Every structure is written in structure tokens, then in C-alpha cells.
Biopython code that builds the backbone (N, CA, C, O; Angstrom):
import numpy as np
from Bio.PDB.StructureBuilder import StructureBuilder

atoms = [
    (1, "MET", "N", (0.411, -4.004, -13.808)),
    (1, "MET", "CA", (-0.269, -3.057, -13.000)),
    (1, "MET", "C", (-0.055, -3.398, -11.558)),
    (1, "MET", "O", (0.208, -4.547, -11.203)),
    (2, "ILE", "N", (-0.165, -2.423, -10.757)),
    (2, "ILE", "CA", (-0.191, -2.571, -9.362)),
    (2, "ILE", "C", (-1.546, -2.347, -8.877)),
    (2, "ILE", "O", (-2.138, -1.315, -9.192)),
    (3, "THR", "N", (-2.143, -3.329, -8.055)),
    (3, "THR", "CA", (-3.471, -3.192, -7.588)),
    (3, "THR", "C", (-3.406, -2.983, -6.147)),
    (3, "THR", "O", (-2.789, -3.833, -5.506)),
    (4, "VAL", "N", (-3.924, -2.018, -5.529)),
    (4, "VAL", "CA", (-3.938, -1.792, -4.274)),
    (4, "VAL", "C", (-5.475, -1.866, -3.667)),
    (4, "VAL", "O", (-6.352, -1.080, -4.023)),
    (5, "THR", "N", (-5.660, -2.844, -2.771)),
    (5, "THR", "CA", (-7.062, -3.043, -2.312)),
    (5, "THR", "C", (-7.091, -3.052, -0.838)),
    (5, "THR", "O", (-6.266, -3.667, -0.162)),
    (6, "ILE", "N", (-8.068, -2.352, -0.355)),
    (6, "ILE", "CA", (-8.310, -2.243, 1.098)),
    (6, "ILE", "C", (-9.567, -3.070, 1.536)),
    (6, "ILE", "O", (-10.600, -3.116, 0.868)),
    (7, "THR", "N", (-9.405, -3.612, 2.529)),
    (7, "THR", "CA", (-10.597, -4.309, 3.155)),
    (7, "THR", "C", (-10.895, -3.783, 4.586)),
    (7, "THR", "O", (-10.175, -2.908, 5.066)),
    (8, "GLU", "N", (-11.890, -4.275, 5.242)),
    (8, "GLU", "CA", (-12.139, -3.962, 6.580)),
    (8, "GLU", "C", (-10.933, -4.058, 7.546)),
    (8, "GLU", "O", (-10.660, -3.207, 8.393)),
    (9, "ASN", "N", (-10.304, -5.106, 7.335)),
    (9, "ASN", "CA", (-9.094, -5.569, 8.271)),
    (9, "ASN", "C", (-7.780, -5.628, 7.602)),
    (9, "ASN", "O", (-6.941, -6.408, 8.053)),
    (10, "GLY", "N", (-7.487, -4.848, 6.517)),
    (10, "GLY", "CA", (-6.216, -4.757, 5.982)),
    (10, "GLY", "C", (-6.111, -4.201, 4.553)),
    (10, "GLY", "O", (-7.007, -3.537, 4.032)),
    (11, "LEU", "N", (-5.057, -4.493, 4.012)),
    (11, "LEU", "CA", (-4.868, -4.076, 2.522)),
    (11, "LEU", "C", (-3.852, -4.995, 1.829)),
    (11, "LEU", "O", (-2.975, -5.628, 2.417)),
    (12, "THR", "N", (-4.048, -4.992, 0.682)),
    (12, "THR", "CA", (-3.056, -5.794, -0.208)),
    (12, "THR", "C", (-2.502, -4.915, -1.368)),
    (12, "THR", "O", (-3.188, -4.042, -1.897)),
    (13, "VAL", "N", (-1.372, -5.162, -1.690)),
    (13, "VAL", "CA", (-0.645, -4.483, -2.899)),
    (13, "VAL", "C", (-0.169, -5.456, -3.717)),
    (13, "VAL", "O", (0.720, -6.172, -3.256)),
    (14, "ASP", "N", (-0.595, -5.671, -4.944)),
    (14, "ASP", "CA", (-0.209, -6.758, -5.838)),
    (14, "ASP", "C", (0.063, -6.305, -7.167)),
    (14, "ASP", "O", (-0.635, -5.478, -7.754)),
    (15, "GLY", "N", (1.227, -6.931, -7.705)),
    (15, "GLY", "CA", (1.670, -6.752, -9.118)),
    (15, "GLY", "C", (2.826, -5.888, -9.287)),
    (15, "GLY", "O", (3.406, -5.446, -8.295)),
    (16, "HIS", "N", (3.219, -5.606, -10.510)),
    (16, "HIS", "CA", (4.326, -4.647, -10.759)),
    (16, "HIS", "C", (3.739, -3.741, -11.854)),
    (16, "HIS", "O", (3.002, -4.171, -12.741)),
    (17, "ALA", "N", (4.135, -2.386, -11.725)),
    (17, "ALA", "CA", (3.530, -1.370, -12.647)),
    (17, "ALA", "C", (3.821, -1.576, -14.028)),
    (17, "ALA", "O", (2.947, -1.302, -14.850)),
    (18, "GLY", "N", (5.007, -2.054, -14.429)),
    (18, "GLY", "CA", (5.264, -2.149, -15.865)),
    (18, "GLY", "C", (5.636, -0.720, -16.348)),
    (18, "GLY", "O", (5.707, -0.580, -17.569)),
    (19, "TYR", "N", (5.866, 0.279, -15.626)),
    (19, "TYR", "CA", (6.109, 1.631, -16.327)),
    (19, "TYR", "C", (7.389, 1.630, -17.006)),
    (19, "TYR", "O", (7.511, 2.252, -18.061)),
    (20, "ALA", "N", (8.481, 0.905, -16.429)),
    (20, "ALA", "CA", (9.794, 0.794, -16.990)),
    (20, "ALA", "C", (10.402, -0.617, -16.737)),
    (20, "ALA", "O", (9.824, -1.466, -16.059)),
    (21, "GLU", "N", (11.575, -0.797, -17.315)),
    (21, "GLU", "CA", (12.239, -2.038, -16.934)),
    (21, "GLU", "C", (12.473, -2.203, -15.359)),
    (21, "GLU", "O", (12.518, -1.230, -14.606)),
    (22, "ILE", "N", (12.612, -3.481, -14.950)),
    (22, "ILE", "CA", (12.909, -3.650, -13.581)),
    (22, "ILE", "C", (14.240, -3.108, -13.233)),
    (22, "ILE", "O", (15.227, -3.248, -13.955)),
    (23, "GLY", "N", (14.232, -2.436, -12.014)),
    (23, "GLY", "CA", (15.233, -1.779, -11.624)),
    (23, "GLY", "C", (15.289, -0.169, -11.851)),
    (23, "GLY", "O", (16.048, 0.594, -11.254)),
    (24, "LYS", "N", (14.342, 0.186, -12.822)),
    (24, "LYS", "CA", (14.288, 1.645, -13.315)),
    (24, "LYS", "C", (12.841, 1.975, -13.151)),
    (24, "LYS", "O", (12.477, 3.050, -13.629)),
    (25, "ASP", "N", (11.949, 1.218, -12.547)),
    (25, "ASP", "CA", (10.461, 1.581, -12.595)),
    (25, "ASP", "C", (10.351, 2.328, -11.331)),
    (25, "ASP", "O", (10.421, 1.898, -10.180)),
    (26, "ILE", "N", (10.155, 3.607, -11.786)),
    (26, "ILE", "CA", (9.936, 4.639, -10.527)),
    (26, "ILE", "C", (8.496, 4.496, -9.895)),
    (26, "ILE", "O", (8.290, 4.790, -8.718)),
    (27, "VAL", "N", (7.476, 4.014, -10.771)),
    (27, "VAL", "CA", (6.090, 3.853, -10.110)),
    (27, "VAL", "C", (6.288, 2.655, -9.195)),
    (27, "VAL", "O", (5.952, 2.843, -8.026)),
    (28, "CYS", "N", (6.713, 1.600, -9.472)),
    (28, "CYS", "CA", (6.878, 0.456, -8.554)),
    (28, "CYS", "C", (7.757, 0.796, -7.450)),
    (28, "CYS", "O", (7.495, 0.273, -6.367)),
    (29, "ALA", "N", (8.856, 1.660, -7.536)),
    (29, "ALA", "CA", (9.797, 1.851, -6.431)),
    (29, "ALA", "C", (8.869, 2.822, -5.443)),
    (29, "ALA", "O", (8.879, 2.690, -4.219)),
    (30, "ALA", "N", (8.155, 3.705, -6.065)),
    (30, "ALA", "CA", (7.414, 4.680, -5.130)),
    (30, "ALA", "C", (6.264, 3.864, -4.300)),
    (30, "ALA", "O", (6.144, 3.969, -3.080)),
    (31, "VAL", "N", (5.582, 3.182, -4.975)),
    (31, "VAL", "CA", (4.517, 2.235, -4.227)),
    (31, "VAL", "C", (5.317, 1.350, -3.203)),
    (31, "VAL", "O", (4.989, 1.349, -2.017)),
    (32, "SER", "N", (6.181, 0.731, -3.586)),
    (32, "SER", "CA", (6.901, -0.277, -2.744)),
    (32, "SER", "C", (7.503, 0.561, -1.396)),
    (32, "SER", "O", (7.421, 0.106, -0.255)),
    (33, "SER", "N", (8.072, 1.760, -1.705)),
    (33, "SER", "CA", (8.449, 2.605, -0.552)),
    (33, "SER", "C", (7.341, 3.023, 0.445)),
    (33, "SER", "O", (7.568, 3.096, 1.653)),
    (34, "LEU", "N", (6.102, 3.303, -0.118)),
    (34, "LEU", "CA", (5.100, 3.787, 0.511)),
    (34, "LEU", "C", (4.570, 2.583, 1.407)),
    (34, "LEU", "O", (4.227, 2.725, 2.581)),
    (35, "THR", "N", (4.547, 1.459, 0.755)),
    (35, "THR", "CA", (4.057, 0.175, 1.542)),
    (35, "THR", "C", (4.980, -0.140, 2.661)),
    (35, "THR", "O", (4.584, -0.218, 3.824)),
    (36, "GLN", "N", (6.318, -0.337, 2.272)),
    (36, "GLN", "CA", (7.241, -0.456, 3.549)),
    (36, "GLN", "C", (7.221, 0.545, 4.573)),
    (36, "GLN", "O", (7.373, 0.299, 5.770)),
    (37, "GLY", "N", (7.005, 1.834, 4.012)),
    (37, "GLY", "CA", (7.025, 2.943, 5.103)),
    (37, "GLY", "C", (5.711, 2.833, 5.977)),
    (37, "GLY", "O", (5.672, 3.251, 7.135)),
    (38, "LEU", "N", (4.646, 2.245, 5.345)),
    (38, "LEU", "CA", (3.411, 2.144, 6.231)),
    (38, "LEU", "C", (3.614, 1.037, 7.318)),
    (38, "LEU", "O", (3.318, 1.244, 8.495)),
    (39, "ILE", "N", (4.126, -0.132, 6.878)),
    (39, "ILE", "CA", (4.512, -1.156, 7.793)),
    (39, "ILE", "C", (5.344, -0.806, 8.893)),
    (39, "ILE", "O", (5.016, -1.111, 10.039)),
    (40, "HIS", "N", (6.486, -0.137, 8.616)),
    (40, "HIS", "CA", (7.336, 0.366, 9.594)),
    (40, "HIS", "C", (6.709, 1.408, 10.479)),
    (40, "HIS", "O", (6.851, 1.362, 11.701)),
    (41, "SER", "N", (6.052, 2.300, 9.904)),
    (41, "SER", "CA", (5.325, 3.259, 10.683)),
    (41, "SER", "C", (4.344, 2.739, 11.663)),
    (41, "SER", "O", (4.263, 3.173, 12.812)),
    (42, "LEU", "N", (3.552, 1.732, 11.145)),
    (42, "LEU", "CA", (2.571, 1.284, 12.028)),
    (42, "LEU", "C", (3.152, 0.530, 13.309)),
    (42, "LEU", "O", (2.722, 0.616, 14.459)),
    (43, "LYS", "N", (4.151, -0.173, 12.880)),
    (43, "LYS", "CA", (4.958, -0.858, 13.993)),
    (43, "LYS", "C", (5.619, -0.002, 15.007)),
    (43, "LYS", "O", (5.612, -0.310, 16.199)),
    (44, "ALA", "N", (6.295, 1.264, 14.470)),
    (44, "ALA", "CA", (7.110, 2.062, 15.224)),
    (44, "ALA", "C", (6.219, 3.186, 16.136)),
    (44, "ALA", "O", (6.456, 3.565, 17.284)),
    (45, "LEU", "N", (5.289, 3.525, 15.373)),
    (45, "LEU", "CA", (4.543, 4.677, 15.928)),
    (45, "LEU", "C", (3.210, 4.565, 16.691)),
    (45, "LEU", "O", (2.583, 5.473, 17.235)),
    (46, "THR", "N", (2.920, 3.283, 16.616)),
    (46, "THR", "CA", (1.606, 2.633, 17.238)),
    (46, "THR", "C", (1.647, 1.493, 18.036)),
    (46, "THR", "O", (2.598, 0.723, 17.898)),
    (47, "ASP", "N", (0.664, 1.228, 18.947)),
    (47, "ASP", "CA", (0.756, -0.025, 19.635)),
    (47, "ASP", "C", (-0.130, -0.971, 18.986)),
    (47, "ASP", "O", (-0.320, -2.061, 19.525)),
    (48, "ASP", "N", (-0.751, -0.650, 17.775)),
    (48, "ASP", "CA", (-1.471, -1.642, 17.077)),
    (48, "ASP", "C", (-0.955, -2.923, 16.660)),
    (48, "ASP", "O", (0.208, -2.946, 16.258)),
    (49, "GLU", "N", (-1.606, -3.967, 16.687)),
    (49, "GLU", "CA", (-1.333, -5.362, 16.247)),
    (49, "GLU", "C", (-1.464, -5.480, 14.826)),
    (49, "GLU", "O", (-2.594, -5.442, 14.337)),
    (50, "ILE", "N", (-0.448, -5.618, 14.095)),
    (50, "ILE", "CA", (-0.651, -5.883, 12.837)),
    (50, "ILE", "C", (0.231, -7.187, 12.338)),
    (50, "ILE", "O", (1.157, -7.613, 13.029)),
    (51, "SER", "N", (-0.107, -7.731, 11.185)),
    (51, "SER", "CA", (0.787, -8.856, 10.638)),
    (51, "SER", "C", (0.890, -8.489, 9.246)),
    (51, "SER", "O", (0.013, -7.804, 8.720)),
    (52, "TYR", "N", (1.961, -8.922, 8.577)),
    (52, "TYR", "CA", (2.126, -8.537, 7.315)),
    (52, "TYR", "C", (3.063, -9.651, 6.591)),
    (52, "TYR", "O", (3.773, -10.451, 7.201)),
    (53, "ARG", "N", (2.941, -9.562, 5.249)),
    (53, "ARG", "CA", (3.772, -10.583, 4.532)),
    (53, "ARG", "C", (4.232, -9.831, 3.205)),
    (53, "ARG", "O", (3.400, -9.336, 2.445)),
    (54, "VAL", "N", (5.439, -9.781, 2.995)),
    (54, "VAL", "CA", (6.104, -9.071, 1.826)),
    (54, "VAL", "C", (6.841, -9.988, 0.877)),
    (54, "VAL", "O", (7.782, -10.669, 1.284)),
    (55, "ALA", "N", (6.414, -10.022, -0.444)),
    (55, "ALA", "CA", (7.185, -10.766, -1.314)),
    (55, "ALA", "C", (7.232, -9.970, -2.649)),
    (55, "ALA", "O", (6.619, -8.909, -2.766)),
    (56, "SER", "N", (7.980, -10.510, -3.661)),
    (56, "SER", "CA", (8.066, -9.784, -4.935)),
    (56, "SER", "C", (6.784, -9.633, -5.453)),
    (56, "SER", "O", (6.053, -10.619, -5.545)),
    (57, "GLY", "N", (6.379, -8.420, -5.837)),
    (57, "GLY", "CA", (5.001, -8.057, -6.311)),
    (57, "GLY", "C", (3.882, -8.240, -5.422)),
    (57, "GLY", "O", (2.737, -8.266, -5.875)),
    (58, "HIS", "N", (4.147, -8.382, -4.065)),
    (58, "HIS", "CA", (2.863, -8.725, -3.212)),
    (58, "HIS", "C", (3.356, -8.135, -1.809)),
    (58, "HIS", "O", (4.469, -8.236, -1.294)),
    (59, "ALA", "N", (2.231, -7.502, -1.348)),
    (59, "ALA", "CA", (2.469, -7.188, 0.226)),
    (59, "ALA", "C", (1.034, -7.314, 0.713)),
    (59, "ALA", "O", (0.079, -7.012, -0.003)),
    (60, "GLU", "N", (0.916, -7.772, 1.959)),
    (60, "GLU", "CA", (-0.313, -7.934, 2.636)),
    (60, "GLU", "C", (-0.173, -7.488, 3.966)),
    (60, "GLU", "O", (0.756, -7.969, 4.615)),
    (61, "ILE", "N", (-1.006, -6.561, 4.560)),
    (61, "ILE", "CA", (-0.935, -5.961, 5.906)),
    (61, "ILE", "C", (-2.357, -6.301, 6.532)),
    (61, "ILE", "O", (-3.395, -5.855, 6.044)),
    (62, "THR", "N", (-2.330, -6.984, 7.457)),
    (62, "THR", "CA", (-3.757, -7.249, 8.268)),
    (62, "THR", "C", (-3.609, -6.558, 9.553)),
    (62, "THR", "O", (-2.553, -6.405, 10.166)),
    (63, "TYR", "N", (-5.002, -6.080, 9.963)),
    (63, "TYR", "CA", (-5.020, -5.443, 11.321)),
    (63, "TYR", "C", (-6.470, -5.483, 11.796)),
    (63, "TYR", "O", (-7.387, -5.750, 11.019)),
    (64, "LYS", "N", (-6.670, -5.198, 13.160)),
    (64, "LYS", "CA", (-7.978, -5.136, 13.666)),
    (64, "LYS", "C", (-7.948, -3.814, 14.456)),
    (64, "LYS", "O", (-6.900, -3.438, 14.978)),
    (65, "ASP", "N", (-8.979, -3.176, 14.538)),
    (65, "ASP", "CA", (-9.275, -2.069, 15.508)),
    (65, "ASP", "C", (-8.116, -1.197, 15.546)),
    (65, "ASP", "O", (-7.526, -1.047, 16.616)),
    (66, "LEU", "N", (-7.723, -0.598, 14.483)),
    (66, "LEU", "CA", (-6.653, 0.426, 14.340)),
    (66, "LEU", "C", (-6.876, 1.581, 15.357)),
    (66, "LEU", "O", (-8.021, 1.986, 15.560)),
    (67, "SER", "N", (-5.890, 2.079, 15.952)),
    (67, "SER", "CA", (-6.044, 3.397, 16.794)),
    (67, "SER", "C", (-6.239, 4.441, 15.810)),
    (67, "SER", "O", (-6.042, 4.245, 14.611)),
    (68, "GLU", "N", (-6.654, 5.642, 16.334)),
    (68, "GLU", "CA", (-6.759, 6.862, 15.549)),
    (68, "GLU", "C", (-5.452, 7.070, 14.800)),
    (68, "GLU", "O", (-5.547, 7.387, 13.614)),
    (69, "ARG", "N", (-4.208, 6.931, 15.351)),
    (69, "ARG", "CA", (-2.976, 7.257, 14.802)),
    (69, "ARG", "C", (-2.736, 6.180, 13.638)),
    (69, "ARG", "O", (-2.348, 6.567, 12.536)),
    (70, "GLY", "N", (-2.961, 4.892, 13.883)),
    (70, "GLY", "CA", (-3.024, 3.901, 12.725)),
    (70, "GLY", "C", (-3.942, 4.223, 11.629)),
    (70, "GLY", "O", (-3.505, 4.100, 10.484)),
    (71, "LYS", "N", (-5.070, 4.590, 11.793)),
    (71, "LYS", "CA", (-6.002, 5.025, 10.880)),
    (71, "LYS", "C", (-5.442, 6.381, 10.088)),
    (71, "LYS", "O", (-5.615, 6.540, 8.879)),
    (72, "LEU", "N", (-4.932, 7.079, 10.712)),
    (72, "LEU", "CA", (-4.141, 8.358, 10.062)),
    (72, "LEU", "C", (-2.995, 7.787, 9.198)),
    (72, "LEU", "O", (-2.803, 8.227, 8.064)),
    (73, "LEU", "N", (-2.305, 6.903, 9.680)),
    (73, "LEU", "CA", (-1.060, 6.425, 8.861)),
    (73, "LEU", "C", (-1.610, 5.646, 7.529)),
    (73, "LEU", "O", (-1.036, 5.798, 6.451)),
    (74, "VAL", "N", (-2.676, 4.864, 7.661)),
    (74, "VAL", "CA", (-3.177, 4.192, 6.647)),
    (74, "VAL", "C", (-3.893, 5.205, 5.677)),
    (74, "VAL", "O", (-3.700, 5.081, 4.468)),
    (75, "ASP", "N", (-4.701, 6.188, 6.151)),
    (75, "ASP", "CA", (-5.166, 7.332, 5.327)),
    (75, "ASP", "C", (-4.081, 7.973, 4.438)),
    (75, "ASP", "O", (-4.177, 8.180, 3.228)),
    (76, "SER", "N", (-2.944, 8.276, 5.307)),
    (76, "SER", "CA", (-1.839, 8.996, 4.526)),
    (76, "SER", "C", (-1.313, 8.006, 3.255)),
    (76, "SER", "O", (-1.090, 8.475, 2.139)),
    (77, "PHE", "N", (-1.170, 6.771, 3.534)),
    (77, "PHE", "CA", (-0.622, 5.949, 2.779)),
    (77, "PHE", "C", (-1.622, 5.974, 1.497)),
    (77, "PHE", "O", (-1.064, 6.044, 0.402)),
    (78, "PHE", "N", (-2.823, 5.932, 1.516)),
    (78, "PHE", "CA", (-3.938, 5.991, 0.474)),
    (78, "PHE", "C", (-3.775, 7.354, -0.327)),
    (78, "PHE", "O", (-3.817, 7.371, -1.557)),
    (79, "ILE", "N", (-3.594, 8.457, 0.417)),
    (79, "ILE", "CA", (-3.361, 9.620, -0.261)),
    (79, "ILE", "C", (-2.344, 9.682, -1.121)),
    (79, "ILE", "O", (-2.521, 10.129, -2.254)),
    (80, "ALA", "N", (-1.094, 9.225, -0.679)),
    (80, "ALA", "CA", (0.124, 9.165, -1.472)),
    (80, "ALA", "C", (-0.046, 8.281, -2.535)),
    (80, "ALA", "O", (0.310, 8.643, -3.657)),
    (81, "VAL", "N", (-0.618, 6.987, -2.330)),
    (81, "VAL", "CA", (-0.827, 6.171, -3.604)),
    (81, "VAL", "C", (-1.808, 6.698, -4.550)),
    (81, "VAL", "O", (-1.705, 6.426, -5.746)),
    (82, "SER", "N", (-2.854, 7.511, -4.054)),
    (82, "SER", "CA", (-3.676, 8.061, -5.100)),
    (82, "SER", "C", (-3.190, 9.269, -5.850)),
    (82, "SER", "O", (-3.730, 9.688, -6.874)),
    (83, "ASP", "N", (-2.271, 9.733, -5.349)),
    (83, "ASP", "CA", (-1.358, 10.834, -6.016)),
    (83, "ASP", "C", (-0.474, 10.147, -7.011)),
    (83, "ASP", "O", (-0.248, 10.785, -8.039)),
    (84, "ILE", "N", (0.023, 9.056, -6.901)),
    (84, "ILE", "CA", (0.726, 8.266, -7.833)),
    (84, "ILE", "C", (-0.242, 7.843, -8.930)),
    (84, "ILE", "O", (0.043, 8.084, -10.103)),
    (85, "GLN", "N", (-1.306, 7.259, -8.622)),
    (85, "GLN", "CA", (-2.342, 6.873, -9.615)),
    (85, "GLN", "C", (-2.615, 8.035, -10.443)),
    (85, "GLN", "O", (-2.447, 7.982, -11.661)),
    (86, "LEU", "N", (-3.071, 9.199, -9.787)),
    (86, "LEU", "CA", (-3.397, 10.408, -10.614)),
    (86, "LEU", "C", (-2.445, 10.884, -11.639)),
    (86, "LEU", "O", (-2.826, 11.311, -12.729)),
    (87, "THR", "N", (-0.999, 10.796, -11.227)),
    (87, "THR", "CA", (0.018, 11.243, -11.903)),
    (87, "THR", "C", (0.439, 10.397, -13.153)),
    (87, "THR", "O", (0.817, 10.847, -14.234)),
    (88, "TYR", "N", (0.288, 8.963, -12.760)),
    (88, "TYR", "CA", (0.757, 8.067, -13.887)),
    (88, "TYR", "C", (-0.248, 7.252, -14.470)),
    (88, "TYR", "O", (-0.017, 6.523, -15.434)),
    (89, "GLY", "N", (-1.580, 7.367, -13.808)),
    (89, "GLY", "CA", (-2.740, 6.698, -14.497)),
    (89, "GLY", "C", (-3.070, 5.306, -14.019)),
    (89, "GLY", "O", (-2.284, 4.618, -13.367)),
    (90, "ASP", "N", (-4.265, 4.938, -14.378)),
    (90, "ASP", "CA", (-4.871, 3.477, -14.165)),
    (90, "ASP", "C", (-4.206, 2.461, -14.912)),
    (90, "ASP", "O", (-4.464, 1.288, -14.643)),
    (91, "ASP", "N", (-3.342, 2.751, -15.861)),
    (91, "ASP", "CA", (-2.578, 1.617, -16.526)),
    (91, "ASP", "C", (-1.513, 1.114, -15.633)),
    (91, "ASP", "O", (-0.955, 0.041, -15.864)),
    (92, "TYR", "N", (-1.174, 1.956, -14.482)),
    (92, "TYR", "CA", (-0.005, 1.521, -13.621)),
    (92, "TYR", "C", (-0.501, 1.266, -12.201)),
    (92, "TYR", "O", (0.044, 0.386, -11.536)),
    (93, "VAL", "N", (-1.429, 1.934, -11.738)),
    (93, "VAL", "CA", (-1.771, 1.852, -10.399)),
    (93, "VAL", "C", (-3.421, 1.812, -10.301)),
    (93, "VAL", "O", (-4.074, 2.698, -10.854)),
    (94, "LYS", "N", (-3.988, 0.871, -9.659)),
    (94, "LYS", "CA", (-5.510, 0.792, -9.529)),
    (94, "LYS", "C", (-5.696, 0.551, -8.010)),
    (94, "LYS", "O", (-5.083, -0.283, -7.343)),
    (95, "ILE", "N", (-6.703, 1.471, -7.543)),
    (95, "ILE", "CA", (-7.064, 1.346, -6.210)),
    (95, "ILE", "C", (-8.571, 0.872, -6.153)),
    (95, "ILE", "O", (-9.451, 1.213, -6.945)),
    (96, "GLY", "N", (-8.704, 0.037, -5.089)),
    (96, "GLY", "CA", (-10.090, -0.387, -4.928)),
    (96, "GLY", "C", (-10.321, -0.911, -3.594)),
    (96, "GLY", "O", (-9.377, -0.976, -2.807)),
    (97, "ALA", "N", (-11.641, -1.342, -3.219)),
    (97, "ALA", "CA", (-11.992, -1.769, -1.941)),
    (97, "ALA", "C", (-12.804, -3.000, -2.043)),
    (97, "ALA", "O", (-13.608, -3.173, -2.959)),
    (98, "GLU", "N", (-12.600, -3.810, -1.145)),
    (98, "GLU", "CA", (-13.451, -5.065, -1.067)),
    (98, "GLU", "C", (-14.537, -4.949, 0.020)),
    (98, "GLU", "O", (-14.276, -4.552, 1.155)),
    (99, "ARG", "N", (-15.776, -5.318, -0.387)),
    (99, "ARG", "CA", (-16.758, -5.240, 0.766)),
    (99, "ARG", "C", (-16.883, -6.634, 1.376)),
    (99, "ARG", "O", (-16.808, -7.679, 0.729)),
    (100, "ALA", "N", (-17.056, -6.548, 2.532)),
    (100, "ALA", "CA", (-17.363, -7.953, 3.274)),
    (100, "ALA", "C", (-18.617, -8.415, 3.049)),
    (100, "ALA", "O", (-18.985, -9.475, 3.554)),
]
sb = StructureBuilder()
sb.init_structure("model")
sb.init_model(0)
sb.init_chain("A")
sb.init_seg("    ")
for serial, (resi, resn, name, xyz) in enumerate(atoms, 1):
    if name == "N":
        sb.init_residue(resn, " ", resi, " ")
    sb.init_atom(name, np.array(xyz, "f"), 0.0, 1.0, " ", f" {name:<3s}", serial, name[0])
structure = sb.get_structure()
């Protein structure tokens, strides 16, 4: 299962969906593409300072004081990930928030 967690200063994406075998898992591919797209969009389309770490089955993006454009990009990411969750179910993608 992929777990997407948002905090006040960032988000993490952990795990593998397990929807299909490696290399054919469309759920993993979709969430990975959205995550990479968010990182590249935040860097290219905003002046926001972010840091990130990406490894197999894990991505972590941290930020502080996002601009309105940065917030819009993060919101767009969550709308798209939520659509994947609705389509394929909680067995493959789970979204949550951590409170400080």
C-alpha cells in the first residue's frame, strides 16, 4: 500500500501499491509520476524553497511558507492522488495528515 501523509511543512509518500507486479503496477506509476511532477513543478514554477529525497518506495518533500502558487500545486497533487484512491481503493492508496 502507498501511504501519502501531509504535515504542516511537507509530505511523504511511502510504500508500493501492490496492485500488479513490479513494472506493471499502474497505481504505483501514477502516484510516482504525480510526486515527481509536484517536485519539478514546485522547483520550476515557484520561488519556494523546498528540499526533497526520493528513493524506491519513498519520497519526502519539505517546505515552509509556500506561496499561493506552491499551495495550489500541492492541492492539485492531493486532488489527483485522491482520485487514484477513489478509483482503486484504500487497499492500494491511503491518504492522511499528521498533526503537530
